GUSEDO-375659 format. One record per residue (C-alpha): residue number from 1; residue in three letters; x, y negated, z. Coordinates in nm, 4 decimals. Example, Ala and Ser with C-alpha at 12.3 -4.5 7.8 and 13.67 -1.06 7.14 Angstrom:
<tortis>
{torti 1 "ALA" {1.2300 0.4500 0.7800}}
{torti 2 "SER" {1.3670 0.1060 0.7140}}
</tortis>
This chain:
<tortis>
{torti 1 "MET" {6.9690 -7.1690 19.0841}}
{torti 2 "PRO" {6.8516 -7.2564 18.7337}}
{torti 3 "LEU" {6.4819 -7.2145 18.6615}}
{torti 4 "ASP" {6.3507 -7.0228 18.3634}}
{torti 5 "ALA" {6.2363 -7.2091 18.0558}}
{torti 6 "SER" {5.8692 -7.1491 18.1300}}
{torti 7 "SER" {5.8968 -7.4191 18.3972}}
{torti 8 "SER" {5.7080 -7.7350 18.3098}}
{torti 9 "ALA" {5.8420 -8.0793 18.2248}}
{torti 10 "LEU" {6.1377 -7.9743 18.0120}}
{torti 11 "PRO" {6.1862 -8.2332 17.7371}}
{torti 12 "VAL" {6.2306 -7.9577 17.4745}}
{torti 13 "THR" {6.0264 -7.6376 17.4551}}
{torti 14 "LEU" {6.0584 -7.3022 17.2827}}
{torti 15 "ALA" {5.7800 -7.4118 17.0477}}
{torti 16 "ASP" {5.9879 -7.7148 16.9469}}
{torti 17 "ILE" {6.2836 -7.4917 16.8673}}
{torti 18 "LYS" {6.0748 -7.2473 16.6655}}
{torti 19 "GLU" {5.9358 -7.5383 16.4643}}
{torti 20 "ALA" {6.2912 -7.6659 16.4102}}
{torti 21 "ALA" {6.3889 -7.3240 16.2787}}
{torti 22 "ARG" {6.0984 -7.3344 16.0346}}
{torti 23 "LEU" {6.2003 -7.6801 15.9119}}
{torti 24 "ILE" {6.5636 -7.5982 15.8438}}
{torti 25 "GLU" {6.5100 -7.2504 15.6986}}
{torti 26 "GLY" {6.7057 -7.2275 15.3745}}
{torti 27 "GLN" {6.8791 -7.5622 15.4288}}
{torti 28 "VAL" {7.1472 -7.4487 15.6730}}
{torti 29 "VAL" {7.3371 -7.1219 15.6889}}
{torti 30 "ARG" {7.2037 -6.8416 15.9080}}
{torti 31 "THR" {7.5524 -6.7714 16.0323}}
{torti 32 "PRO" {7.6651 -6.4199 16.1306}}
{torti 33 "PHE" {7.6516 -6.2991 16.4889}}
{torti 34 "LEU" {7.8930 -6.0082 16.4981}}
{torti 35 "PRO" {8.0798 -5.7874 16.7439}}
{torti 36 "ALA" {8.4484 -5.8753 16.7756}}
{torti 37 "PRO" {8.6396 -5.5601 16.8797}}
{torti 38 "SER" {8.9813 -5.7290 16.8700}}
{torti 39 "LEU" {8.8658 -6.0060 17.1022}}
{torti 40 "SER" {8.7000 -5.7456 17.3228}}
{torti 41 "ARG" {9.0311 -5.5628 17.3639}}
{torti 42 "LEU" {9.2024 -5.8929 17.4412}}
{torti 43 "THR" {8.9556 -6.0048 17.7080}}
{torti 44 "GLY" {8.8117 -5.6858 17.8558}}
{torti 45 "ALA" {8.4566 -5.8020 17.7714}}
{torti 46 "ASP" {8.2276 -5.6784 17.4944}}
{torti 47 "VAL" {8.2522 -5.9902 17.2781}}
{torti 48 "TRP" {8.0094 -6.0987 17.0066}}
{torti 49 "VAL" {8.0651 -6.4181 16.8096}}
{torti 50 "LYS" {7.8234 -6.6601 16.6422}}
{torti 51 "PHE" {8.0232 -6.8041 16.3520}}
{torti 52 "GLU" {7.8929 -7.1606 16.3252}}
{torti 53 "ASN" {8.2222 -7.2548 16.1585}}
{torti 54 "GLN" {8.0646 -7.1084 15.8437}}
{torti 55 "GLN" {7.8169 -7.3941 15.8034}}
{torti 56 "TYR" {7.8749 -7.6174 15.5005}}
{torti 57 "VAL" {8.0513 -7.8829 15.7105}}
{torti 58 "ASN" {8.1980 -7.6085 15.9328}}
{torti 59 "SER" {8.0013 -7.7040 16.2424}}
{torti 60 "PHE" {7.6712 -7.6370 16.4216}}
{torti 61 "LYS" {7.5973 -8.0104 16.4086}}
{torti 62 "GLU" {7.4109 -7.9674 16.0801}}
{torti 63 "ARG" {7.1155 -7.8081 16.2565}}
{torti 64 "GLY" {7.0216 -8.0910 16.4902}}
{torti 65 "ALA" {7.1081 -8.3645 16.2435}}
{torti 66 "LEU" {6.8836 -8.2106 15.9768}}
{torti 67 "VAL" {6.5877 -8.1663 16.2135}}
{torti 68 "LYS" {6.6136 -8.5334 16.3107}}
{torti 69 "LEU" {6.6391 -8.6497 15.9497}}
{torti 70 "LEU" {6.3384 -8.4406 15.8450}}
{torti 71 "SER" {6.1300 -8.6089 16.1162}}
{torti 72 "LEU" {6.1680 -8.9578 15.9683}}
{torti 73 "THR" {5.8831 -9.1448 15.8026}}
{torti 74 "GLU" {5.9194 -9.2629 15.4438}}
{torti 75 "GLU" {5.9734 -9.6168 15.5724}}
{torti 76 "GLU" {6.2487 -9.5018 15.8107}}
{torti 77 "ARG" {6.4143 -9.3064 15.5319}}
{torti 78 "ALA" {6.4148 -9.6097 15.3077}}
{torti 79 "ARG" {6.5756 -9.8302 15.5734}}
{torti 80 "GLY" {6.8410 -9.5677 15.6482}}
{torti 81 "VAL" {7.0048 -9.4028 15.9467}}
{torti 82 "ILE" {7.3090 -9.4673 16.1588}}
{torti 83 "ALA" {7.5263 -9.2462 16.3769}}
{torti 84 "MET" {7.8423 -9.2787 16.5823}}
{torti 85 "SER" {8.0956 -9.0000 16.5700}}
{torti 86 "ALA" {8.4616 -8.9275 16.5201}}
{torti 87 "GLY" {8.4096 -8.5885 16.3629}}
{torti 88 "ASN" {8.1542 -8.3139 16.3101}}
{torti 89 "HIS" {7.8342 -8.5101 16.3777}}
{torti 90 "ALA" {7.9471 -8.7763 16.1311}}
{torti 91 "GLN" {7.9938 -8.5228 15.8540}}
{torti 92 "ALA" {7.6679 -8.3414 15.9313}}
{torti 93 "VAL" {7.4599 -8.6599 15.9198}}
{torti 94 "ALA" {7.6384 -8.7854 15.6083}}
{torti 95 "TYR" {7.5937 -8.4558 15.4218}}
{torti 96 "HIS" {7.2253 -8.3986 15.4918}}
{torti 97 "ALA" {7.1327 -8.7661 15.4567}}
{torti 98 "SER" {7.2901 -8.7586 15.1110}}
{torti 99 "ARG" {7.0969 -8.4419 15.0208}}
{torti 100 "LEU" {6.7710 -8.6053 15.1291}}
{torti 101 "GLY" {6.8404 -8.9401 14.9613}}
{torti 102 "ILE" {6.8631 -9.1297 15.2897}}
{torti 103 "PRO" {7.1214 -9.4121 15.3193}}
{torti 104 "ALA" {7.3583 -9.3318 15.6063}}
{torti 105 "THR" {7.5969 -9.5540 15.7973}}
{torti 106 "ILE" {7.8509 -9.3835 16.0208}}
{torti 107 "VAL" {8.0423 -9.5862 16.2783}}
{torti 108 "MET" {8.3765 -9.4285 16.3673}}
{torti 109 "PRO" {8.6543 -9.5534 16.5977}}
{torti 110 "LYS" {8.9521 -9.7064 16.4194}}
{torti 111 "THR" {9.1627 -9.4285 16.5713}}
{torti 112 "THR" {8.9727 -9.1563 16.3809}}
{torti 113 "PRO" {9.2133 -8.9484 16.1670}}
{torti 114 "HIS" {9.2065 -9.0502 15.8013}}
{torti 115 "VAL" {9.1139 -8.6989 15.6920}}
{torti 116 "LYS" {8.7870 -8.7171 15.8916}}
{torti 117 "VAL" {8.7040 -9.0631 15.7612}}
{torti 118 "ALA" {8.7658 -8.9464 15.4056}}
{torti 119 "ALA" {8.5528 -8.6340 15.4572}}
{torti 120 "THR" {8.2616 -8.8409 15.5880}}
{torti 121 "ARG" {8.2837 -9.0849 15.2980}}
{torti 122 "SER" {8.2988 -8.7931 15.0525}}
{torti 123 "TYR" {7.9413 -8.7012 15.1539}}
{torti 124 "GLY" {7.8203 -9.0466 15.0455}}
{torti 125 "ALA" {7.7991 -9.2251 15.3796}}
{torti 126 "SER" {7.9035 -9.5846 15.4395}}
{torti 127 "VAL" {8.1760 -9.5679 15.7059}}
{torti 128 "VAL" {8.2333 -9.8560 15.9462}}
{torti 129 "LEU" {8.5490 -9.8458 16.1574}}
{torti 130 "ALA" {8.5020 -10.0244 16.4903}}
{torti 131 "GLY" {8.6870 -10.0236 16.8196}}
{torti 132 "GLU" {8.9227 -9.7731 16.9715}}
{torti 133 "THR" {8.6740 -9.5310 17.1301}}
{torti 134 "ILE" {8.3272 -9.3851 17.0794}}
{torti 135 "ALA" {8.2031 -9.6287 17.3452}}
{torti 136 "ASP" {8.3299 -9.9160 17.1309}}
{torti 137 "ALA" {8.1659 -9.7598 16.8266}}
{torti 138 "GLN" {7.8363 -9.7401 17.0142}}
{torti 139 "ILE" {7.8399 -10.1181 17.0679}}
{torti 140 "GLU" {7.8735 -10.1668 16.6924}}
{torti 141 "VAL" {7.5948 -9.9141 16.6322}}
{torti 142 "GLU" {7.3601 -10.1074 16.8588}}
{torti 143 "ARG" {7.4439 -10.4316 16.6768}}
{torti 144 "LEU" {7.3787 -10.2775 16.3351}}
{torti 145 "ILE" {7.0492 -10.1259 16.4522}}
{torti 146 "ARG" {6.9292 -10.4729 16.5579}}
{torti 147 "GLU" {7.0573 -10.6304 16.2378}}
{torti 148 "ARG" {6.9330 -10.3732 15.9823}}
{torti 149 "ASP" {6.6558 -10.1883 16.1696}}
{torti 150 "LEU" {6.8303 -9.8537 16.1163}}
{torti 151 "THR" {6.7253 -9.5290 16.2854}}
{torti 152 "LEU" {6.9797 -9.3768 16.5240}}
{torti 153 "VAL" {7.0687 -9.0107 16.4837}}
{torti 154 "HIS" {7.2164 -8.9481 16.8265}}
{torti 155 "PRO" {7.4821 -8.6753 16.8471}}
{torti 156 "TYR" {7.3162 -8.4979 17.1400}}
{torti 157 "ASP" {7.0612 -8.6905 17.3510}}
{torti 158 "ASP" {6.7588 -8.6549 17.1247}}
{torti 159 "VAL" {6.4784 -8.3987 17.1533}}
{torti 160 "ARG" {6.4885 -8.3113 16.7825}}
{torti 161 "VAL" {6.8651 -8.2762 16.7801}}
{torti 162 "ILE" {6.8480 -8.0513 17.0870}}
{torti 163 "ALA" {6.5733 -7.8419 16.9261}}
{torti 164 "GLY" {6.7824 -7.8018 16.6127}}
{torti 165 "GLN" {7.0802 -7.6743 16.8095}}
{torti 166 "GLY" {6.8534 -7.4311 16.9928}}
{torti 167 "THR" {6.7862 -7.2449 16.6673}}
{torti 168 "ILE" {7.1265 -7.0811 16.7207}}
{torti 169 "ALA" {6.9831 -6.8892 17.0170}}
{torti 170 "LEU" {6.6851 -6.7714 16.8129}}
{torti 171 "GLU" {6.9205 -6.6229 16.5536}}
{torti 172 "ILE" {7.1423 -6.4646 16.8195}}
{torti 173 "LEU" {6.8505 -6.2960 16.9969}}
{torti 174 "GLU" {6.7016 -6.1784 16.6681}}
{torti 175 "LYS" {7.0340 -6.0144 16.5833}}
{torti 176 "THR" {7.0687 -5.8455 16.9237}}
{torti 177 "ARG" {6.7184 -5.7022 16.8913}}
{torti 178 "GLU" {6.8049 -5.5630 16.5491}}
{torti 179 "ALA" {7.1260 -5.4136 16.6903}}
{torti 180 "GLY" {6.9479 -5.2682 16.9926}}
{torti 181 "VAL" {7.1740 -5.4457 17.2411}}
{torti 182 "SER" {7.1244 -5.7059 17.5110}}
{torti 183 "LEU" {7.3604 -5.9798 17.6208}}
{torti 184 "ASP" {7.4699 -6.0388 17.9780}}
{torti 185 "CYS" {7.5644 -6.3985 17.9082}}
{torti 186 "LEU" {7.6055 -6.6670 17.6452}}
{torti 187 "VAL" {7.9165 -6.8835 17.6761}}
{torti 188 "VAL" {7.8666 -7.2230 17.5163}}
{torti 189 "PRO" {8.0930 -7.5297 17.4809}}
{torti 190 "ILE" {7.9649 -7.8536 17.6352}}
{torti 191 "GLY" {8.0340 -8.2027 17.5081}}
{torti 192 "GLY" {7.7318 -8.4273 17.5500}}
{torti 193 "GLY" {7.5199 -8.1190 17.6141}}
{torti 194 "GLY" {7.2968 -8.0942 17.3068}}
{torti 195 "LEU" {7.4189 -7.7490 17.2039}}
{torti 196 "ILE" {7.3939 -7.5800 17.5422}}
{torti 197 "SER" {7.0604 -7.7479 17.6183}}
{torti 198 "GLY" {6.8909 -7.6173 17.3055}}
{torti 199 "ILE" {7.0430 -7.2715 17.3445}}
{torti 200 "ALA" {6.9458 -7.2554 17.7129}}
{torti 201 "VAL" {6.5818 -7.3460 17.6468}}
{torti 202 "ALA" {6.5411 -7.0778 17.3804}}
{torti 203 "ALA" {6.7451 -6.8079 17.5527}}
{torti 204 "LYS" {6.5873 -6.8484 17.8956}}
{torti 205 "ALA" {6.2382 -6.8450 17.7444}}
{torti 206 "LEU" {6.2962 -6.5291 17.5396}}
{torti 207 "ALA" {6.5457 -6.3432 17.7623}}
{torti 208 "PRO" {6.5506 -6.4935 18.1140}}
{torti 209 "GLU" {6.8061 -6.2382 18.2330}}
{torti 210 "ILE" {7.0808 -6.3861 18.0121}}
{torti 211 "ALA" {7.3203 -6.6091 18.2052}}
{torti 212 "ILE" {7.4043 -6.9373 18.0325}}
{torti 213 "ILE" {7.7650 -7.0345 18.1017}}
{torti 214 "GLY" {7.8921 -7.3719 17.9857}}
{torti 215 "VAL" {8.2528 -7.4557 17.9101}}
{torti 216 "GLU" {8.4184 -7.7964 17.9321}}
{torti 217 "ALA" {8.7767 -7.9045 17.8854}}
{torti 218 "ALA" {8.9285 -7.9557 18.2307}}
{torti 219 "LEU" {9.0323 -8.3055 18.1215}}
{torti 220 "TYR" {8.6680 -8.3968 18.0478}}
{torti 221 "PRO" {8.4485 -8.2330 18.3157}}
{torti 222 "SER" {8.1497 -8.4659 18.2653}}
{torti 223 "MET" {7.8593 -8.2211 18.2916}}
{torti 224 "HIS" {8.0281 -8.0217 18.5680}}
{torti 225 "ALA" {8.0736 -8.3374 18.7730}}
{torti 226 "MET" {7.7168 -8.4522 18.7140}}
{torti 227 "LEU" {7.5626 -8.1197 18.8145}}
{torti 228 "ASN" {7.7782 -8.1025 19.1268}}
{torti 229 "GLY" {7.7270 -8.4620 19.2345}}
{torti 230 "GLU" {8.0947 -8.5460 19.1848}}
{torti 231 "GLU" {8.2704 -8.8420 19.0315}}
{torti 232 "SER" {8.3646 -8.7656 18.6729}}
{torti 233 "ARG" {8.7337 -8.8246 18.6098}}
{torti 234 "CYS" {8.7911 -8.7948 18.2376}}
{torti 235 "GLY" {9.0922 -8.8732 18.0255}}
{torti 236 "GLY" {9.3955 -8.7398 17.8459}}
{torti 237 "ASN" {9.4710 -8.5724 17.5165}}
{torti 238 "THR" {9.2793 -8.2494 17.4742}}
{torti 239 "LEU" {9.2875 -8.0029 17.1900}}
{torti 240 "ALA" {8.9092 -7.9786 17.2318}}
{torti 241 "GLU" {8.8401 -8.3363 17.1229}}
{torti 242 "GLY" {8.4983 -8.2319 16.9943}}
{torti 243 "ILE" {8.3788 -8.1866 17.3542}}
{torti 244 "ALA" {8.5856 -8.4677 17.5082}}
{torti 245 "VAL" {8.2783 -8.6634 17.6147}}
{torti 246 "LYS" {8.2812 -8.8964 17.9146}}
{torti 247 "ASN" {7.9041 -8.9498 17.9367}}
{torti 248 "VAL" {7.6586 -8.6625 17.9061}}
{torti 249 "GLY" {7.3019 -8.7238 17.7925}}
{torti 250 "ALA" {7.0039 -8.7963 18.0138}}
{torti 251 "LEU" {6.7914 -8.5324 17.8412}}
{torti 252 "THR" {7.0699 -8.2765 17.8165}}
{torti 253 "SER" {7.1717 -8.3103 18.1799}}
{torti 254 "GLN" {6.8088 -8.2638 18.2851}}
{torti 255 "ILE" {6.7919 -7.9366 18.0926}}
{torti 256 "ALA" {7.1375 -7.8201 18.2011}}
{torti 257 "GLU" {7.0581 -7.8815 18.5658}}
{torti 258 "ARG" {6.7634 -7.6439 18.5426}}
{torti 259 "LEU" {6.8818 -7.3785 18.2990}}
{torti 260 "VAL" {7.2633 -7.3574 18.2954}}
{torti 261 "ASP" {7.3955 -7.1032 18.5443}}
{torti 262 "ASP" {7.7548 -7.2214 18.5729}}
{torti 263 "ILE" {8.0267 -7.4242 18.4010}}
{torti 264 "VAL" {8.3887 -7.3181 18.3512}}
{torti 265 "LEU" {8.6578 -7.5853 18.3164}}
{torti 266 "VAL" {8.9304 -7.4616 18.0830}}
{torti 267 "GLU" {9.2924 -7.5754 18.0735}}
{torti 268 "GLU" {9.4719 -7.6756 17.7556}}
{torti 269 "ALA" {9.6906 -7.3634 17.7445}}
{torti 270 "ALA" {9.3794 -7.1426 17.7434}}
{torti 271 "ILE" {9.2265 -7.3446 17.4598}}
{torti 272 "GLU" {9.5467 -7.3078 17.2557}}
{torti 273 "ARG" {9.5493 -6.9325 17.3160}}
{torti 274 "ALA" {9.1868 -6.9089 17.2084}}
{torti 275 "VAL" {9.2401 -7.0998 16.8827}}
{torti 276 "ASN" {9.5334 -6.8739 16.8033}}
{torti 277 "ALA" {9.3405 -6.5579 16.8966}}
{torti 278 "PHE" {9.0529 -6.6445 16.6636}}
{torti 279 "LEU" {9.3006 -6.6903 16.3801}}
{torti 280 "ALA" {9.5327 -6.3980 16.4543}}
{torti 281 "LEU" {9.2756 -6.1397 16.5661}}
{torti 282 "GLN" {8.9456 -6.2492 16.4128}}
{torti 283 "LYS" {9.0924 -6.4047 16.0955}}
{torti 284 "THR" {8.8783 -6.7153 16.1329}}
{torti 285 "VAL" {8.9553 -7.0811 16.2049}}
{torti 286 "ALA" {8.8298 -7.2451 16.5241}}
{torti 287 "GLU" {8.8852 -7.6022 16.6330}}
{torti 288 "GLY" {8.9627 -7.6590 16.9999}}
{torti 289 "ALA" {8.5993 -7.7190 17.0950}}
{torti 290 "GLY" {8.4903 -7.4192 16.8913}}
{torti 291 "ALA" {8.7324 -7.1938 17.0780}}
{torti 292 "ALA" {8.6363 -7.3183 17.4259}}
{torti 293 "GLY" {8.4106 -7.0209 17.4979}}
{torti 294 "LEU" {8.6869 -6.7720 17.4273}}
{torti 295 "ALA" {8.9218 -6.9876 17.6348}}
{torti 296 "ALA" {8.6923 -6.9326 17.9340}}
{torti 297 "LEU" {8.7203 -6.5545 17.8910}}
{torti 298 "LEU" {9.0977 -6.5776 17.8669}}
{torti 299 "GLN" {9.1267 -6.8038 18.1714}}
{torti 300 "GLU" {8.8829 -6.6109 18.3940}}
{torti 301 "PRO" {8.8884 -6.2522 18.2651}}
{torti 302 "GLU" {8.7516 -6.0959 18.5845}}
{torti 303 "ARG" {8.4338 -6.3021 18.5645}}
{torti 304 "PHE" {8.3480 -6.1506 18.2239}}
{torti 305 "ARG" {8.5178 -5.8112 18.2328}}
{torti 306 "GLY" {8.2851 -5.5302 18.1240}}
{torti 307 "LYS" {8.0034 -5.7681 18.0290}}
{torti 308 "ARG" {7.8499 -5.8145 17.6869}}
{torti 309 "VAL" {7.9246 -6.1776 17.6082}}
{torti 310 "GLY" {7.7985 -6.3937 17.3236}}
{torti 311 "LEU" {8.0339 -6.6725 17.2165}}
{torti 312 "VAL" {7.9332 -6.9694 17.0028}}
{torti 313 "LEU" {8.2231 -7.0604 16.7749}}
{torti 314 "CYS" {8.0712 -7.4024 16.7213}}
{torti 315 "GLY" {8.3185 -7.5573 16.4764}}
{torti 316 "GLY" {8.6235 -7.4970 16.2605}}
{torti 317 "ASN" {8.7403 -7.8467 16.1692}}
{torti 318 "ILE" {9.1014 -7.8584 16.2846}}
{torti 319 "ASP" {9.3941 -8.0395 16.1292}}
{torti 320 "PRO" {9.6128 -7.7813 15.9467}}
{torti 321 "ARG" {9.9309 -7.9308 16.0921}}
{torti 322 "LEU" {9.7912 -7.8987 16.4433}}
{torti 323 "LEU" {9.6882 -7.5405 16.3736}}
{torti 324 "ALA" {10.0407 -7.4619 16.2502}}
{torti 325 "SER" {10.1852 -7.6100 16.5679}}
{torti 326 "ILE" {9.9545 -7.3971 16.7828}}
{torti 327 "ILE" {10.0608 -7.0818 16.5998}}
{torti 328 "VAL" {10.4292 -7.1528 16.6593}}
{torti 329 "ARG" {10.3691 -7.2453 17.0244}}
{torti 330 "GLU" {10.1819 -6.9206 17.0813}}
{torti 331 "LEU" {10.4631 -6.7228 16.9202}}
{torti 332 "ALA" {10.6972 -6.8894 17.1682}}
{torti 333 "ARG" {10.4697 -6.8028 17.4620}}
{torti 334 "GLU" {10.4647 -6.4391 17.3541}}
{torti 335 "GLY" {10.8408 -6.4283 17.3115}}
{torti 336 "ARG" {10.8072 -6.3710 16.9367}}
{torti 337 "MET" {10.9773 -6.6998 16.8523}}
{torti 338 "VAL" {11.2729 -6.7648 17.0807}}
{torti 339 "ALA" {11.5234 -7.0477 17.0944}}
{torti 340 "ILE" {11.8619 -6.9921 17.2595}}
{torti 341 "ARG" {12.1619 -7.2171 17.3184}}
{torti 342 "MET" {12.5221 -7.1088 17.3727}}
{torti 343 "GLY" {12.8679 -7.2593 17.3856}}
{torti 344 "ILE" {13.1023 -7.1107 17.1253}}
{torti 345 "PRO" {13.4613 -7.1599 17.0089}}
{torti 346 "ASP" {13.4671 -7.3671 16.6916}}
{torti 347 "ARG" {13.6480 -7.1212 16.4647}}
{torti 348 "PRO" {13.5673 -6.9221 16.1511}}
{torti 349 "GLY" {13.3678 -6.6004 16.1900}}
{torti 350 "VAL" {13.1885 -6.6779 16.5167}}
{torti 351 "LEU" {12.8580 -6.7720 16.3588}}
{torti 352 "GLY" {12.8695 -6.4617 16.1399}}
{torti 353 "GLU" {12.9361 -6.2412 16.4416}}
{torti 354 "ILE" {12.6405 -6.3860 16.6317}}
{torti 355 "THR" {12.3910 -6.3680 16.3470}}
{torti 356 "SER" {12.5066 -6.0171 16.2523}}
{torti 357 "LEU" {12.4533 -5.8966 16.6084}}
{torti 358 "ILE" {12.1033 -6.0471 16.6153}}
{torti 359 "GLY" {12.0234 -5.8795 16.2839}}
{torti 360 "GLN" {12.1603 -5.5439 16.3979}}
{torti 361 "MET" {11.9173 -5.5607 16.6906}}
{torti 362 "ASP" {11.6219 -5.6284 16.4612}}
{torti 363 "GLY" {11.5994 -5.9985 16.5385}}
{torti 364 "ASN" {11.5424 -6.2448 16.2552}}
{torti 365 "VAL" {11.7331 -6.5733 16.2556}}
{torti 366 "VAL" {11.4997 -6.8583 16.1564}}
{torti 367 "GLU" {11.7146 -7.1642 16.2200}}
{torti 368 "VAL" {12.0716 -7.2443 16.3258}}
{torti 369 "ALA" {12.2151 -7.5787 16.4394}}
{torti 370 "HIS" {12.5705 -7.6741 16.5455}}
{torti 371 "HIS" {12.6388 -7.9613 16.7861}}
{torti 372 "ARG" {13.0041 -8.0704 16.7986}}
{torti 373 "LEU" {12.9747 -8.4260 16.9299}}
{torti 374 "PHE" {12.8311 -8.3565 17.2753}}
{torti 375 "LEU" {13.0802 -8.5000 17.5267}}
{torti 376 "ASP" {13.0414 -8.2014 17.7586}}
{torti 377 "VAL" {13.1641 -7.9697 17.4801}}
{torti 378 "PRO" {13.5400 -7.9052 17.4459}}
{torti 379 "ALA" {13.7011 -8.0596 17.1388}}
{torti 380 "LYS" {13.7628 -7.7111 16.9979}}
{torti 381 "GLY" {13.4163 -7.5897 17.0856}}
{torti 382 "ALA" {13.0567 -7.6346 16.9748}}
{torti 383 "ILE" {12.7050 -7.5868 17.0985}}
{torti 384 "LEU" {12.5071 -7.3438 16.8870}}
{torti 385 "ASP" {12.1272 -7.3419 16.8837}}
{torti 386 "VAL" {11.9596 -7.0383 16.7303}}
{torti 387 "THR" {11.5880 -6.9905 16.6777}}
{torti 388 "MET" {11.4948 -6.6301 16.6099}}
{torti 389 "GLU" {11.1930 -6.4062 16.5684}}
{torti 390 "THR" {11.1694 -6.1102 16.8031}}
{torti 391 "ARG" {10.9101 -5.8458 16.8829}}
{torti 392 "ASP" {10.8355 -5.9744 17.2328}}
{torti 393 "ASN" {11.0020 -6.1138 17.5434}}
{torti 394 "ALA" {11.1615 -5.7806 17.6320}}
{torti 395 "HIS" {11.3193 -5.7587 17.2866}}
{torti 396 "ALA" {11.4468 -6.1168 17.3195}}
{torti 397 "GLU" {11.6092 -6.0336 17.6528}}
{torti 398 "GLU" {11.7807 -5.7308 17.4966}}
{torti 399 "ILE" {11.9357 -5.9528 17.2281}}
{torti 400 "ILE" {12.0438 -6.2102 17.4864}}
{torti 401 "ALA" {12.2043 -5.9362 17.6975}}
{torti 402 "ALA" {12.3943 -5.8096 17.3929}}
{torti 403 "LEU" {12.5245 -6.1599 17.3155}}
{torti 404 "GLU" {12.6334 -6.2068 17.6747}}
{torti 405 "GLY" {12.8040 -5.8686 17.6534}}
{torti 406 "ARG" {13.0212 -6.0218 17.3772}}
{torti 407 "GLY" {13.1250 -6.2999 17.6128}}
{torti 408 "TYR" {12.8788 -6.5740 17.5144}}
{torti 409 "HIS" {12.6913 -6.7685 17.7815}}
{torti 410 "VAL" {12.3310 -6.7821 17.6587}}
{torti 411 "LYS" {12.0478 -7.0040 17.7768}}
{torti 412 "ARG" {11.6867 -6.9780 17.6616}}
{torti 413 "VAL" {11.5456 -7.3208 17.5790}}
{torti 414 "ALA" {11.2151 -7.4670 17.4687}}
{torti 415 "ALA" {11.2084 -7.4934 17.0912}}
{torti 416 "ALA" {11.1778 -7.8727 17.1108}}
{torti 417 "GLU" {11.5050 -7.8947 17.3023}}
{torti 418 "THR" {11.7046 -7.7521 17.0147}}
{torti 419 "ALA" {11.6784 -8.0825 16.8322}}
{torti 420 "ASP" {11.8268 -8.2803 17.1223}}
</tortis>
């Protein structure tokens, strides 16, 4: 069982976090912590959300990065800082270093999307592209530190960074006191562990009864494996790339082992649903990592049903094309975007008959494609693919039944198959 934060020998204390809050006051956004009735209806829990996607660089990373930068001596500031990151930490360090007049070098893997590289450079940082992974980037960071005597701003395994992230919990608990409510649990995404460590220290010190539940992508269960004495098997493409970390921190794992009550491993489908739910129901943008907490509620609803749950929406930096793809995929899951395939006689009027019938039943035809060259299609026939909008799966089945009643053999297909 986790100990409370009054236990000795924690590398970060409540006093450290309160001092961090004092330092960053007025320099980062005190983001809203609000009830989310639509998400509550979806999950069966009483959901409150901390909107860290409203920071200037759309991520909680600003807090820890700023605390670390403010701790530097004048000599360290003059020499400059360095960080390794493929995303939010890079932008947070670059932005606040620029504000404070500190030269910043950010080492990013060569595989980092151009949009993230450009965003980091736009804040005034010098970007170095090195290697294929963060581990490769770390080797270059270590070389540059030796060569230029730069100060490392670690993305998570640093006491000042952890303290900065813990200020989120102070703001959450202040808001709950004002609202006259108490939380049963805080559900927090885990990458390297800086966010959950800082939050756990503050929350357990001020409200020991609150359960701290971590969330990792099932493809990257690093902290879960460490805390359970298991081999960590990480790899694969995850939507939650912001928490796709193979190696958790030494400091963060020490804190998590003592203060984190449990960790949920979420599957990719749950993360997709969560990103879509934030957009569709909460009208806010969450990246995969930012939506991980909600994904846990969607994947394990019974665990959280009836409880008052605080979620940390830790970031909103997601590629617009990826977000569009998620929206369409979720429409398909809900039966609101349906692709069907049917064999038809290749003669005038057939297409009009089919589309008219769909329209009469309140379906909306989005796309139509004929295939006449398939060898398994009669010379006087064709394969017709239709993608249509419907109310739900039941409505889609009604339309399919009506088409079959007209003599057409209809098969539902995955949307991607319609291009085959």
